[in-house]
KETORKE-55198 format. One line per 10 residues: for each residue y, x, z of C-alpha. Coordinates in Angstrom, 1 decimal, always signed. Each point is the difference from the previous one (the first is absolute). Last residue first. Example, Ala and Ser with C-alpha at 12.3 -4.5 7.8 and 13.67 -1.06 7.14 Angstrom:
-1.1,+13.7,+7.1 ~ -3.4,-1.4,+0.7
//
This chain:
+38.1,+30.6,+56.5 ~ -3.5,-0.1,-1.3 ~ -2.9,+1.9,+1.6 ~ -2.0,+2.8,-1.6 ~ +0.6,+2.3,+2.9 ~ +1.2,-1.9,+3.1 ~ +3.7,-0.4,+0.5 ~ +0.8,+0.8,+3.6 ~ +2.4,-1.6,+2.4 ~ +0.9,+1.5,+3.4
+1.5,-2.1,+2.8 ~ +2.4,-0.2,+2.9 ~ +1.6,+3.5,+0.2 ~ +0.4,-0.2,-3.8 ~ -2.1,+1.2,-2.9 ~ -0.1,-1.6,-3.4 ~ -2.0,+0.7,-3.2 ~ -2.7,+2.5,+1.2 ~ -2.4,+0.5,-2.8 ~ -3.7,-0.7,+0.4
-3.4,+1.5,-0.7 ~ +0.3,+3.6,+1.2 ~ +2.3,-0.8,+2.9 ~ -2.2,-2.9,+1.0 ~ -3.1,+2.3,+0.1 ~ +1.9,+2.5,+2.1 ~ +1.0,-2.6,+2.5 ~ -3.6,-1.3,+0.1 ~ -1.2,+3.5,+0.7 ~ +2.6,+0.4,+2.7
-0.9,-3.2,+1.9 ~ +1.9,+0.3,+3.3 ~ +3.1,+1.5,-1.5 ~ +0.5,-2.5,-2.8 ~ -1.4,-2.8,+2.2 ~ +2.9,+0.5,+2.4 ~ +2.3,-1.7,-2.4 ~ -1.8,-3.2,+0.9 ~ +2.4,-1.8,+2.4 ~ +3.0,+1.3,-2.0
-1.1,-1.7,-3.2 ~ -2.3,+1.2,-2.7 ~ -0.2,-1.4,-3.6 ~ -2.4,+0.4,-2.9 ~ +0.7,-1.2,-3.5 ~ -1.9,-1.1,-3.1 ~ -3.3,-1.5,+1.2 ~ -2.0,-1.3,-3.0 ~ -3.5,-0.7,+1.4 ~ -1.1,+3.6,-0.6
+3.0,+1.2,+2.0 ~ -1.3,-2.2,+2.8 ~ -3.3,+1.7,+0.1 ~ +1.7,+3.4,-0.2 ~ +2.1,-0.9,+3.0 ~ -3.1,-1.1,+2.0 ~ -1.9,+3.1,-0.8 ~ +2.9,+2.3,+0.9 ~ +0.5,-1.8,+3.3 ~ -3.6,+0.3,+0.9
-0.2,+3.6,-0.9 ~ +3.1,+0.8,+2.0 ~ -1.6,-1.2,+3.3 ~ -0.6,-3.0,+2.1 ~ +2.8,-1.8,-1.9 ~ +2.3,-2.3,+2.1 ~ -0.5,-3.7,+0.1 ~ -2.1,-2.2,-2.3 ~ +2.5,-2.5,-1.4 ~ -1.8,-2.6,-2.0
+0.2,+0.5,-3.7 ~ -3.8,+0.0,-0.4 ~ +0.0,+2.9,+2.5 ~ +3.4,+1.6,+0.3 ~ +1.7,+3.2,+1.1 ~ +2.7,-0.6,-1.1 ~ +1.3,-3.5,-0.6 ~ -0.2,-1.1,-3.6 ~ +2.3,-1.1,-2.8 ~ +2.1,-2.8,-1.4
+3.8,+0.4,-0.5 ~ +3.0,-2.0,+1.2 ~ +1.1,+3.3,+1.7 ~ +1.2,-2.1,+2.9 ~ -3.2,-1.8,+0.5 ~ -2.2,+3.0,-0.8 ~ +1.7,+2.1,+2.7 ~ -0.3,-2.8,+2.6 ~ -3.8,+0.0,-0.5 ~ -0.6,+1.8,+3.4
-3.5,+1.6,+0.0 ~ +1.1,+3.3,+1.5 ~ +2.3,+0.5,-3.0 ~ -1.7,+2.7,-2.1 ~ +0.8,-1.9,-3.1 ~ -1.7,+0.1,-3.4 ~ +2.2,-1.8,-2.4 ~ -0.8,-1.7,-3.3 ~ +2.8,+0.0,-2.6 ~ +0.3,-3.0,-2.2
+3.6,-0.8,+0.8 ~ +1.0,+3.6,-0.9 ~ +0.9,+2.4,+2.7 ~ +3.3,+1.6,+1.1 ~ +1.9,-2.9,+1.5 ~ -2.9,-2.0,+1.5 ~ -1.4,+3.1,+1.5 ~ +3.4,+0.6,+1.6 ~ +0.0,-3.5,+1.5 ~ -3.5,+0.6,+1.3
+0.8,+3.3,+1.5 ~ +2.9,-1.5,+1.8 ~ -2.1,-3.0,+1.2 ~ -2.7,+2.3,+1.3 ~ +2.6,+2.2,+1.7 ~ +1.4,-3.1,+1.8 ~ -3.4,-0.8,+1.5 ~ +1.1,+0.5,+3.6 ~ +3.2,-2.0,-0.5 ~ +0.5,-0.9,+3.7
-0.1,-3.7,+0.5 ~ -3.0,+0.2,+2.3 ~ +2.0,+2.3,+2.3 ~ +2.5,-2.8,+0.9 ~ -2.6,-2.5,+1.2 ~ -0.8,+1.7,+3.3 ~ +3.5,+0.8,+1.2 ~ +1.3,-3.4,-1.2 ~ -2.7,-1.9,+1.8 ~ +0.6,+2.0,+3.1
+3.6,-1.0,+0.0 ~ -0.7,-3.6,-0.6 ~ -2.6,-0.1,+2.8 ~ +2.3,+1.6,+2.5 ~ +2.9,-2.4,-0.9 ~ -2.2,-3.1,+0.2 ~ -1.5,+1.0,+3.3 ~ +3.2,+1.2,+1.6 ~ +2.0,-3.1,-1.3 ~ -2.7,-2.4,+1.3
-0.2,+1.7,+3.3 ~ +3.7,-0.2,+0.6 ~ +0.2,-3.7,-1.1 ~ -2.9,-1.0,+2.2 ~ +1.2,+2.0,+3.0 ~ +3.5,-1.4,-0.3 ~ -1.4,-3.5,-0.4 ~ -1.9,+0.2,+3.3 ~ -2.1,-3.1,+0.6 ~ -1.8,+0.7,-3.3
-1.7,+3.1,+1.3 ~ -3.6,-1.2,+0.1 ~ +0.2,-2.4,-2.9 ~ +1.5,+2.8,-2.1 ~ -2.9,+2.3,+0.8 ~ -2.4,-2.6,-1.4 ~ +2.2,-0.6,-3.1 ~ +0.2,+3.7,-0.6 ~ -3.8,+0.4,+0.3 ~ -0.6,-2.9,-2.4
+2.4,+1.7,-2.5 ~ -2.0,+3.2,+0.4 ~ -3.2,-1.9,-0.8 ~ +1.6,-1.5,-3.1 ~ +1.4,+3.3,-1.2 ~ -3.4,+1.6,+0.6 ~ -1.7,-2.4,-2.4 ~ +2.9,-0.1,-2.5 ~ -0.1,+3.8,-0.3 ~ -3.7,+0.5,+0.3
-0.3,-1.6,-3.5 ~ +1.5,+3.2,-1.4 ~ -2.9,+2.2,+1.0 ~ -1.1,+0.6,-3.5 ~ +3.6,+1.2,-0.8 ~ -0.9,+3.0,+2.1 ~ -2.3,+1.5,-2.6 ~ -2.8,+1.9,+1.7 ~ -1.1,-3.6,+0.7 ~ -2.1,+0.2,-3.2
-2.3,+2.5,+1.7 ~ -0.6,-2.2,+3.0 ~ -0.6,-3.3,-1.8 ~ -2.6,-1.0,+2.6 ~ +2.0,+1.1,+3.0 ~ +3.4,-1.1,-1.3 ~ -1.5,-3.4,-1.0 ~ -1.6,-0.5,+3.4 ~ +3.4,+0.7,+1.6 ~ +1.7,-2.5,-2.3
-2.6,-2.7,+0.6 ~ +0.5,+0.4,+3.8 ~ +3.8,-0.1,-0.5 ~ -0.2,-3.2,-2.0 ~ -2.3,-1.6,+2.6 ~ +2.5,+1.0,+2.8 ~ +2.8,-1.3,-2.2 ~ -1.5,-3.5,+0.1 ~ -1.0,+0.1,+3.6 ~ +2.7,-2.3,+1.5
-0.6,-2.8,-2.5 ~ +0.8,-3.3,+1.8 ~ +2.2,+1.4,+2.7 ~ +0.3,-2.4,+2.9 ~ -2.8,+1.9,+1.8 ~ +2.7,+2.6,+0.7 ~ -0.7,+3.6,-1.0 ~ -0.2,+3.0,+2.3 ~ +1.6,+3.1,-1.6 ~ -2.8,+2.4,-0.9
+0.7,+0.6,-3.7 ~ +3.7,-0.2,+0.8 ~ -0.1,+3.2,+2.0 ~ -1.9,+1.8,-2.7 ~ +2.6,-1.3,-2.5 ~ +2.9,+1.2,+2.2 ~ -1.5,+3.5,+0.0 ~ -0.6,+0.1,-3.7 ~ +3.5,-1.4,-0.8 ~ +1.6,+2.6,+2.3
-2.2,+2.9,-1.3 ~ +1.3,-0.6,-3.6 ~ -2.0,-2.1,-2.5 ~ -0.9,+2.4,-2.8 ~ +1.3,+3.2,+1.5 ~ -1.5,-0.4,+3.5 ~ -2.8,-2.4,+0.5 ~ -1.2,+0.2,-3.6 ~ +0.0,+3.8,-0.1 ~ -1.9,+0.2,+3.3
-2.6,-2.6,-1.0 ~ -0.5,+1.5,-3.5 ~ -0.4,+3.5,+1.5 ~ -2.4,-1.3,+2.6 ~ -2.0,-1.7,-2.7 ~ -0.6,+3.3,-1.8 ~ -0.7,+1.8,+3.2 ~ -2.8,-2.6,+0.7 ~ -1.9,+0.7,-3.2 ~ +0.2,-2.1,-3.2
-1.5,-3.3,-1.1 ~ +0.2,-0.4,-3.8 ~ +1.3,-2.9,-2.1 ~ +2.9,+1.7,-1.8 ~ -2.1,+1.3,-2.9 ~ +1.6,-2.2,-2.6 ~ +3.6,-1.0,+0.9 ~ +1.0,-0.5,-3.7 ~ -3.1,-0.2,-2.2 ~ -0.5,+3.0,-2.3
-2.3,+0.5,-3.0 ~ +2.4,+2.6,-1.5 ~ -1.0,-1.2,-2.6 ~ -0.7,-3.6,-0.8 ~ -3.1,-2.1,+0.5 ~ -0.9,+0.1,+3.7 ~ +3.5,-0.1,+1.3 ~ +0.8,-2.9,-2.3 ~ -3.1,-1.8,+1.2 ~ +1.1,+0.4,+3.6
+3.4,-1.4,-0.9 ~ -1.7,-3.1,-1.6 ~ -2.0,-0.5,+3.2 ~ +3.2,+0.5,+1.9 ~ +1.7,-2.8,-2.0 ~ -2.8,-2.5,+0.3 ~ -0.6,+0.5,+3.7 ~ +3.7,-0.1,+0.6 ~ +0.4,-3.3,-1.8 ~ -3.1,-1.4,+1.9
+1.2,+1.0,+3.5 ~ +3.0,-2.1,+1.1 ~ -0.5,-3.1,-2.1 ~ -3.8,-0.1,+0.7 ~ +0.5,+0.9,+3.6 ~ +2.5,-2.8,+0.5 ~ -2.3,-2.5,-1.8 ~ -2.9,+1.0,+2.3 ~ +2.3,-0.3,+3.0 ~ +0.9,-3.6,-1.1
-3.6,-1.0,-0.3 ~ -1.0,+1.5,+3.3 ~ +3.0,-1.6,+1.8 ~ -0.7,-3.3,-1.8 ~ -3.6,-0.5,+1.2 ~ +1.1,-2.0,+3.0 ~ +2.1,-2.2,-2.3 ~ -3.1,-0.9,-1.9 ~ -1.7,-1.0,+3.2 ~ +2.6,-2.5,+0.9
+3.1,+0.8,+2.1 ~ +2.5,-1.0,-2.5 ~ +2.7,+2.4,-1.3 ~ +3.6,-1.1,+0.9 ~ +2.0,-0.9,-3.1 ~ +3.3,+1.8,-0.6 ~ -1.1,+1.8,-3.1 ~ -2.8,-1.9,-1.7 ~ -3.6,+0.7,+1.1 ~ -2.3,+1.3,-2.8
-0.8,+3.2,+1.7 ~ +0.3,-0.3,+3.8 ~ +2.9,+2.0,+1.4 ~ -0.8,+2.5,+2.7 ~ +1.1,-0.5,+3.6 ~ -2.1,-3.2,+0.3 ~ +0.2,-1.6,+3.4 ~ -2.8,-1.1,+2.4 ~ +1.6,+2.3,+2.6 ~ -2.9,+2.3,+0.7
-1.5,-0.2,-3.5 ~ +3.3,+0.5,-1.7 ~ +1.1,+2.7,+2.3 ~ -3.2,+2.0,-0.6 ~ +0.3,-0.4,-3.8 ~ +3.6,+1.2,+0.2 ~ -0.9,+3.0,+2.2 ~ -2.7,+1.0,-2.4 ~ +2.4,-0.2,-2.9 ~ +2.7,+1.9,+1.8
-2.4,+2.8,+1.0 ~ -1.4,+0.1,-3.5 ~ +3.6,+0.5,-1.3 ~ +0.7,+2.6,+2.6 ~ -3.0,+2.1,-1.3 ~ +0.6,-1.0,-3.7 ~ +3.1,+2.1,+0.0 ~ -2.3,+3.0,-0.2 ~ -0.4,-0.7,-3.8 ~ +3.5,+1.6,-0.3
-1.9,+3.1,-1.2 ~ -0.4,-1.8,-3.4 ~ +3.7,+0.7,-0.9 ~ +1.8,-2.0,-2.7 ~ -2.9,-2.4,-0.6 ~ -0.6,-0.3,+3.8 ~ +3.6,-1.0,+0.6 ~ +0.0,-2.4,-2.9 ~ -3.1,-1.8,+1.4 ~ +1.6,-0.1,+3.4
+3.1,-1.6,-1.3 ~ -1.9,-2.5,-2.1 ~ -2.2,-1.1,+2.9 ~ +3.0,-0.3,+2.3 ~ +1.9,-2.1,-2.5 ~ -3.0,-2.2,-0.5 ~ -0.3,-0.7,+3.7 ~ +3.8,-0.4,+0.4 ~ -0.1,-2.7,-2.7 ~ -3.1,-1.6,+1.6
+1.8,-0.7,+3.2 ~ -2.5,-0.2,+2.9 ~ +2.5,+0.5,+2.8 ~ -1.3,+2.9,+2.0 ~ -2.5,+1.5,-2.4 ~ +2.7,-0.2,-2.7 ~ +2.5,+1.7,+2.2 ~ -2.3,+2.9,+0.7 ~ -1.0,+0.2,-3.6 ~ +3.7,+0.1,-1.1
+0.6,+2.8,+2.5 ~ -3.0,+2.0,-1.1 ~ +1.0,-0.4,-3.7 ~ +3.5,+1.3,+0.7 ~ -1.3,+2.9,+1.9 ~ -2.6,+0.8,-2.7 ~ +2.7,-0.3,-2.7 ~ +2.2,+2.5,+1.8 ~ -3.0,+2.4,+0.5 ~ -0.7,-0.1,-3.8
+3.6,+0.6,-0.9 ~ +0.3,+2.8,+2.5 ~ -3.2,+1.8,-1.2 ~ +0.4,-0.3,-3.8 ~ +2.0,+3.2,-0.5 ~ +3.5,+0.8,-1.4 ~ +1.4,+1.0,+3.4 ~ +2.9,-1.8,+1.7 ~ -1.9,-1.9,+2.7 ~ -2.5,+2.9,+0.4
+2.8,+2.0,+1.5 ~ +1.3,-2.7,+2.3 ~ -3.4,-1.1,+0.9 ~ -1.2,+3.4,+1.1 ~ +3.2,+0.7,+2.0 ~ -0.2,-3.3,+1.9 ~ +3.3,-1.7,-0.6 ~ -0.7,-3.5,-1.1 ~ -3.2,-0.5,+1.9 ~ +1.6,+1.1,+3.3
+3.0,-2.4,-0.5 ~ -2.3,-2.8,-1.1 ~ -2.2,+0.5,+3.0 ~ +3.0,-0.1,+2.3 ~ +1.2,-3.3,-1.5 ~ -3.6,-1.4,+0.0 ~ -0.6,+0.9,+3.7 ~ +3.1,-1.9,+0.9 ~ -1.0,-3.0,-2.0 ~ -3.5,+0.0,+1.5
-3.6,+1.1,-0.4 ~ -2.2,-1.2,-2.9 ~ +2.4,-2.5,-1.7 ~ +3.0,+2.3,+0.5 ~ -2.0,+2.9,-1.3 ~ -0.7,-1.9,-3.2 ~ +3.5,-1.3,-0.4 ~ +1.5,+3.5,+0.3 ~ -2.6,+1.3,-2.5 ~ +0.9,-2.8,-2.4
+3.7,+0.9,+0.3 ~ -0.9,+3.6,-1.0 ~ -2.2,-0.9,-2.9 ~ +2.7,-0.6,-2.6 ~ +1.9,+3.2,+0.8 ~ -3.2,+2.1,+0.0 ~ -1.0,-1.4,-3.4 ~ +3.5,+0.8,-1.4 ~ +0.1,+3.5,+1.4 ~ -3.4,+0.8,-1.4
+1.0,-1.1,-3.4 ~ +3.3,+2.0,+0.2 ~ -1.9,+3.3,-0.2 ~ -1.3,-0.7,-3.5 ~ +3.4,-1.0,-1.4 ~ +1.9,+2.6,+2.0 ~ -1.9,+2.8,-1.8 ~ +1.6,-1.0,-3.3 ~ -1.7,-0.3,-3.4 ~ +2.2,-1.9,-2.3
+2.2,-3.0,+0.7 ~ -1.7,-2.9,-1.9 ~ -3.3,+1.5,-1.2 ~ -0.3,+1.8,+3.3 ~ +0.1,-3.4,+1.7 ~ -3.2,-1.0,-1.7 ~ -1.6,+3.3,+1.0 ~ +0.9,-0.7,+3.6 ~ -1.8,-3.3,-0.2 ~ -3.1,+1.7,-1.4
+0.3,+2.8,+2.7 ~ -0.1,-2.7,+2.7 ~ -2.6,-2.3,-1.6 ~ -2.6,+2.8,-0.4 ~ -2.9,-1.7,+1.9 ~ -1.2,+3.0,+1.9 ~ -1.3,+2.9,-2.1 ~ -2.9,+1.0,-2.2 ~ +1.1,+2.6,-2.6 ~ +0.9,+0.2,-3.6
+1.1,+3.6,-0.9 ~ -0.2,-0.3,-3.8 ~ -1.5,+3.4,-0.3 ~ +1.8,+3.2,-1.2 ~ +1.0,+1.0,+3.5 ~ -1.1,-2.4,+2.7 ~ +3.0,+0.7,+2.2 ~ +2.5,-2.6,-1.3 ~ -1.4,-3.3,+1.5 ~ -0.8,-3.3,-1.8
-0.4,-3.5,+1.2 ~ -2.2,-2.0,-2.4 ~ -0.2,-3.7,+1.0 ~ +3.8,-0.5,-0.5 ~ +0.0,+1.5,-3.5 ~ +3.8,+0.0,-0.3 ~ -0.2,+1.5,-3.5 ~ +1.1,+3.5,+0.7 ~ +3.4,+1.5,+1.1 ~ +0.5,-2.6,+2.7
-3.6,-0.1,+1.2 ~ -0.1,+3.8,+0.0 ~ +3.3,+0.0,+2.0 ~ -1.5,-2.3,+2.6 ~ -3.2,+2.0,+0.3 ~ +2.0,+3.2,+0.3 ~ +2.1,-1.6,+2.8 ~ -3.2,-0.9,+1.9 ~ -1.3,+3.6,-0.3 ~ +3.4,+1.4,+0.8
+0.1,-2.1,+3.2 ~ -3.3,+1.4,+1.2 ~ +1.0,+3.6,-0.7 ~ +3.5,-0.2,+1.4 ~ -0.9,-1.2,+3.5 ~ +1.9,+2.8,+1.8 ~ +3.0,-0.5,-2.2 ~ +0.3,+1.0,-3.7 ~ -0.1,-3.3,-1.7 ~ +3.6,+0.0,-1.0
+2.4,-1.6,+2.5 ~ +1.5,-3.2,-1.3 ~ -0.4,-2.0,+3.2 ~ +1.5,+3.0,+1.9 ~ +0.9,-2.5,+2.9 ~ -1.0,-3.5,-1.1 ~ -2.7,-0.1,+2.6 ~ +2.4,+0.3,+2.9 ~ +2.2,-2.7,-1.6 ~ -3.0,-2.4,+0.0
-0.6,+0.5,+3.7 ~ +3.7,-0.2,+0.9 ~ +0.4,-3.3,-1.9 ~ -3.1,-1.5,+1.6 ~ +0.9,+1.1,+3.5 ~ +3.5,-1.5,-0.4 ~ -1.5,-3.2,-1.3 ~ -2.4,-0.1,+2.9 ~ +2.8,+0.4,+2.5 ~ +2.2,-2.6,-1.7
-2.8,-2.5,+0.0 ~ -0.8,+0.6,+3.7 ~ +3.5,-0.5,+1.1 ~ +0.4,-3.1,-2.2 ~ -3.2,-1.4,+1.3 ~ +1.0,+0.5,+3.6 ~ +3.5,-1.5,-0.6 ~ -1.5,-3.0,-1.8 ~ -2.3,-0.8,+2.9 ~ -3.6,+1.1,-0.2
-3.0,-2.3,-0.2 ~ -3.5,+0.9,+1.1 ~ -2.5,-1.3,-2.4 ~ -2.5,+2.9,-0.4 ~ -0.4,+0.6,+3.7 ~ -0.5,+3.2,+1.8 ~ +0.0,+1.7,+3.4 ~ -0.4,+3.8,+0.0 ~ -1.5,+0.6,+3.5 ~ +1.5,+1.9,+3.0
+1.7,-3.2,+1.1 ~ +3.1,-0.6,+2.2 ~ +2.3,+1.2,-2.8 ~ -1.4,-2.7,-2.1 ~ -1.6,+0.3,-3.4 ~ +1.1,+1.6,-3.3 ~ -0.6,-2.8,-2.3 ~ +3.3,-0.2,-1.9 ~ +2.6,+1.1,+2.6 ~ -1.4,+0.3,+3.4
+0.8,+3.0,+2.0 ~ +2.2,+1.9,-2.4 ~ -1.0,+3.5,-1.0 ~ +1.8,+0.5,-3.4 ~ +3.5,+0.3,+1.5 ~ +2.8,-2.1,-1.4 ~ +0.2,-2.8,+2.6 ~ -0.9,-3.6,-0.1 ~ +1.0,-2.1,+3.0 ~ -3.0,-1.4,+1.8
-0.4,-3.7,+0.3 ~ -3.1,-0.2,-2.3 ~ -1.9,+2.6,+2.0 ~ +0.6,-1.5,+3.4 ~ -1.3,-3.4,-1.2 ~ -3.0,+1.5,-1.6 ~ -1.0,+1.8,+3.2 ~ +0.2,-3.2,+2.0 ~ -2.1,-1.9,-2.6 ~ -2.8,+2.5,+0.2
-1.3,+1.3,-3.3
//
């Protein structure tokens, strides 16, 4: 950082636009680079301005996620949330067997499955005992984790790029459509990502100042992140980058960026041979804390899936490379409805912004992005679910923030231009975010909930339901009944029947296992016309109990009410 540039920066009058020329670590208006320093001081007015701006962003971001916080699990991600909610309710109504998460669609079996570490549904179940089963309880978990992680994301981007970049990145991260919707869903993805961000920041700070407390906090946060969602393993790409950079800096500068085990806090590690081995020792400890709990839990989850019907491990089958059209669909959906075109374009610009040599970790988000792209390719089938691309939100937000800081350094001489461009960019992004996130709230599974509530009303608690539900367990959750998807193979949803004979055979197999009721919803009414022999068989072996424009409920011959 040149002295002259710094002098000009510190004497500027703060202004409300988000494209200032030098606040935080944004660089000089005479430079095309993003200048940085971790110890730049700001006067009280600058700090107050920044604090108020961040507080406002935090309040608005949390408020956006509280919209429809008590919405039933009928939105576009209904099936995933209904599974998690069912596990929570089964904990609450059962014996709180933490190591035995249980779903509803295994019929007459126990329904134990292999899942992520079920701390989220377990905590929700504890709350159910106090206030009853409420959708807002499950949804609020993601909101809380997001709210806690947001300041850490700002600090992370500020460490890597600049204060200006961090403000913009926080804005984009807060209101990207994918992150808004995931941030109020009863799913493990946002909590896991939040912990990964917190762990990454603590690791960066620990690698910089050698504080053991930050090191252990980083290891614990990463460990919990992996337990809650193993796909967060990609966070090790930027972690490895930081570790390698720290070792390189230590050797180059004769300083120890990692703490030496056995050295008291505040003491400087010695330069003897034992100290030179410290980075390897400390990284081995980090890996043990971060990985061993996950290895133990997922081994147990695998054993559960091997032992208990329906022999299912959540996420199984996702590792599969697909064709180019598959990935093009993911890329197009991500760049538009998940991130918005504005965020995507700004991220591409930020990806190629020239970085100053003063930045210590300029490639951190590049490594994270590379790992994420590799993950999408290898776990191609799993990425049919857009929440798998959630880590792209902080990555692209950081790059977009860097782009904004770079552009700001070019137009800082004109306050009018900076303010105008800031308003246009923020307003356009917010508008597109609303346009793209709004459809995700639509109650696309409302008919499943309505059918489930009716099943709960007209059937006995021990009834076993066969549901032509396109594989969405929402109907079982709101019916508070066990049952099977239809068609199914070992209780796993098997799609539409190839012909009437296959449908009849599966129905009779389930009747022999105690199925008492059959239910259609609007998305499977067409079966009655497309499979006439199956429709005839159903008419001869079941009695129509309820028929509405949304669902039809049949009582199977020989079944209880």
